[in-house]
C-alpha positions, -999 to +999 in steps of 0.1 A: +000+000+000+014+035-009+027+055+021+016+091+027+026+122+047+000+147+058+013+182+051-017+204+060-029+197+096-043+221+122-043+214+159-062+232+187-034+257+187-052+272+157-075+286+184-112+277+179-104+260+146-086+227+152-104+202+173-075+179+185-045+182+206-011+180+189-003+147+206-036+132+195-028+141+159+007+127+161-004+094+178-032+089+152-010+096+122+015+070+135-013+045+142-026+049+106+009+042+092+016+077+079+053+084+070+051+119+084+029+146+098+032+184+094+017+206+121+005+237+102-013+259+128-023+293+114+004+318+118+018+300+148+043+274+160+028+273+195+019+236+194+050+222+178+069+214+211+040+192+222+039+175+188+076+171+186+077+155+221+049+130+211+066+122+178+100+114+193+088+080+206+070+071+174+080+059+138+068+092+124+087+121+109+074+154+122+075+186+102+071+222+114+050+244+092+025+272+094-006+281+074-009+317+063-039+335+047-027+368+032-048+399+031-042+401-007-057+367-014-028+343-012-031+312+010-001+290+016+015+265+040+052+272+046+074+243+056+107+245+075+129+220+057+161+231+075+174+253+104+176+285+083+141+279+070+128+275+106+143+309+114+128+324+083+094+309+091+095+322+127+105+357+114+076+357+091+052+348+119+066+375+141+063+401+114+027+391+107+018+392+144+035+426+151+015+441+122-019+434+138-037+437+172-031+410+198-046+377+188-046+386+151-021+387+122-017+406+090+006+394+062+008+400+025+024+380-003+053+404-004+060+395+033+060+358+024+084+364-006+107+386+015+110+363+046+111+330+026+131+343-003+160+319+003+147+292+025+117+270+031+092+250+010+058+263+000+024+246-006+000+268-024-037+265-014-054+279-046-089+292-050-104+284-084-133+308-082-114+332-106-093+311-130-074+341-143-065+354-109-054+319-098-031+317-128-017+351-121-010+342-085+006+309-096+030+327-120+039+352-092+047+322-069+066+303-096+089+332-102+099+334-066+097+298-054+106+277-083+118+243-073+103+246-038+066+252-047+037+228-049+000+231-054-021+214-027-050+193-038-075+186-010-104+161-014-130+163+013-158+144-005-177+177-009-191+167-043-167+187-065-135+169-058-132+156-094-137+190-109-112+206-086-086+179-095-091+187-132-088+224-126-056+219-105-041+196-131-048+221-159-033+250-139-004+229-127+005+219-163+002+255-174+025+268-147+048+238-144+040+234-107+037+199-093+006+188-073+005+171-039-023+155-019-031+172+014-060+168+038-067+202+054-070+182+086-088+198+116-092+168+139-076+134+145-108+115+140-144+119+128-157+116+163-146+152+169-170+166+143-195+180+168-167+196+188-152+211+157-186+226+147-190+240+183-156+256+181-167+273+148-198+286+166-177+299+195-152+316+171-180+332+151-201+341+181-232+325+164-253+296+178-247+262+161-281+260+146-276+294+128-243+287+112-255+270+081-229+269+053-202+283+077-198+247+090-178+221+071-202+199+051-190+166+065-164+150+089-138+144+063-112+169+076-096+143+098-067+119+095-080+092+073-067+056+067-042+053+039-065+029+020-092+056+019-067+081+006-057+057-022-093+057-034-095+095-033-062+107-048-042+097-078-011+078-067+014+104-080-001+130-056+004+107-027+039+099-037+047+136-040+039+140-003+067+116+004+091+135-019+084+167+000+089+148+033+122+135+021+135+171+016+128+180+052+159+178+073+151+197+105+142+189+141+137+210+172+166+190+187+189+211+166+180+243+184+203+258+211+201+289+232+218+318+214+227+346+237+235+383+230+270+390+219+270+427+228+278+419+265+313+407+257+340+434+257+366+434+229+394+410+236+373+390+261+355+357+258+323+348+277+344+327+300+370+353+308+344+381+312+322+361+336+353+353+357+363+390+357+328+401+369+327+372+395+361+381+409+351+418+411+319+408+429+338+385+452+359+415+464+328+435+468+310+408+489+341+399+510+364+430+511+386+413+537+390+383+514+369+352+509+372+320+528+386+288+513+351+274+513+339+303+491+369+301+468+363+264+463+326+270+455+335+298+430+361+276+411+337+246+411+308+266+398+328+286+371+342+253+359+307+238+356+293+269+339+322+268+313+318+231+307+281+236+299+288+269+280+262+289+301+285+319+306+265+342+283+233+333+301+247+345+334+261+377+317+227+385+302+209+382+336+237+402+353+233+430+327+196+433+333+199+433+371+227+458+370+206+482+349+177+479+373+199+486+403+216+515+386+183+534+384+170+524+418+146+496+408+143+470+435+150+435+423+158+401+439+168+368+425+151+338+441+145+301+438+172+276+431+196+304+421+201+309+458+225+279+455+248+298+432+278+316+445+283+332+411+248+347+412+257+361+447+289+376+435+271+391+405+246+408+427+217+387+414+209+370+447+214+379+483+220+345+499+255+343+514+270+309+507+293+315+537+264+314+560+245+284+546+250+250+530+246+254+492+246+228+465+252+242+430+240+209+414+204+218+426+208+249+404+229+237+374+225+201+363+244+183+335+216+158+333+189+184+324+210+196+295+194+231+297+203+264+314+192+268+350+163+290+360+174+324+374+141+339+385+144+376+393+115+397+408+113+434+399+092+458+418+058+459+401+054+496+396+087+499+376+088+465+358+079+482+325+112+502+327+132+470+327+112+456+298+117+488+277+155+487+285+156+451+271+138+463+239+161+493+235+193+472+240+184+442+219+157+457+196+122+444+191+134+420+164+155+401+190+135+404+222+100+393+230+077+386+259+070+349+266+033+340+262+012+320+285-013+295+270-048+301+285-068+269+285-105+261+290-115+252+325-150+242+337-166+276+339-152+290+307-161+258+288-197+259+301-201+295+291-188+291+256-205+258+249-238+269+264-239+300+242-230+279+211-259+255+219-283+284+222-290+282+259-303+314+276-277+336+292-294+332+326-292+294+323-255+295+312-246+319+340-264+299+367-247+266+355-213+282+353-216+295+389-223+259+401-190+246+388-156+254+403-125+246+381-126+213+362-161+198+357-164+160+358-192+142+339-212+132+370-207+165+387-218+185+356-249+163+351-259+170+387-253+207+383-275+207+351-304+193+371-300+220+397-305+247+372-334+230+355-316+214+325-322+177+319-288+161+313-305+132+295-321+155+269-303+160+236-291+194+246-281+182+280-261+153+266-244+175+241-235+201+268-220+175+291-200+159+263-187+191+247-177+207+280-158+176+290-140+175+257-132+212+257-116+214+291-079+217+287-081+230+251-060+261+245-082+292+242-057+320+235-023+333+244-018+359+271 
């Protein structure tokens, strides 16, 4: 049986579009015998770490991609086939997000061409409503992405698959662009159809029974068995998915922390500069001279830091703390960093290793193979000054705030699902107030009875099922 790689797949990190967790998609693709799976969340790579972690233990090649719908009509999936392509893809996402209000993005075809001019593969998602416009777009893409451009053909049993294939073949022959089979996957299995429809209702702020043609016409936007795909697609389109997969040679395991270089004075190395600052701090902390215990701790920790090449990390934190202290902003390092004599010498923490028993291995571990956490609290009223300093020093192209994933819990799931099912606001509000945190099936059914909603009715069963499924889904970034 021919193998296949799915190259257009959305997870629930395409907020309120995808109806499956990244791990569910990866596990199902492997179970179905797929050769590879691309996670293509819309203008985002927020779900790729979860998918990568799940795929590491499975015989499945994982590909990092993103779907982009441009304001000037172009729709594409961009694939990271190597490390430079991943950087270019992330740069494109950042540009698109910075150009729009929070939670949205704005990107044009010129942005795509600029950011991906030298790296990355591209799947074009054409619209055949205007044949002349599609041909013009195809020529524009061919000029800029020749040799790394494909036209995606997506069969969803909507009744016009054969006609769309004919149109795609004609346009592909005219432009000299190869075709590839993709699925436009929104869920790992057909059983998520109701949840996917509900997410559409929540996203559009319209009750389910009023959505009409805004809903997908069937449950085919899922990961389907390969034997089904063989019946739907010509074999050469399935083989092309494997040819694209073969060109991908990138994994998140290649990434390493890359620290600012501005902090190293001319003629110094990160190792020598960290030692200089540590020795200076040692004289400041112990003006009469440090004890043999402290000296041994300093030498041991500096050796460990150099061995793991974490010097630039310590220098970066030291620079930020030094700036805050220079303008009178109160700050304090905490947590496991209290075990670090280097952090004490650099003025990051205030726990004197002379007065307590410290163990640097609690702070820096070879086994973890990642830099230690240095948590620093800055006074709330002046925290923004520190943030703006970081932006000024490193620019907004190289500095960013880390996002937190906000997920559905009991109350938020009840409110959104209840509105999608058309329940009255009074009923939804009363039910949400009955639930605290996560809502289990039995608990939620009892709460429904308390507000006059029969959990055995069609609406009640749907509510209990959908709320239970939705809990834990990502809702937005904050």
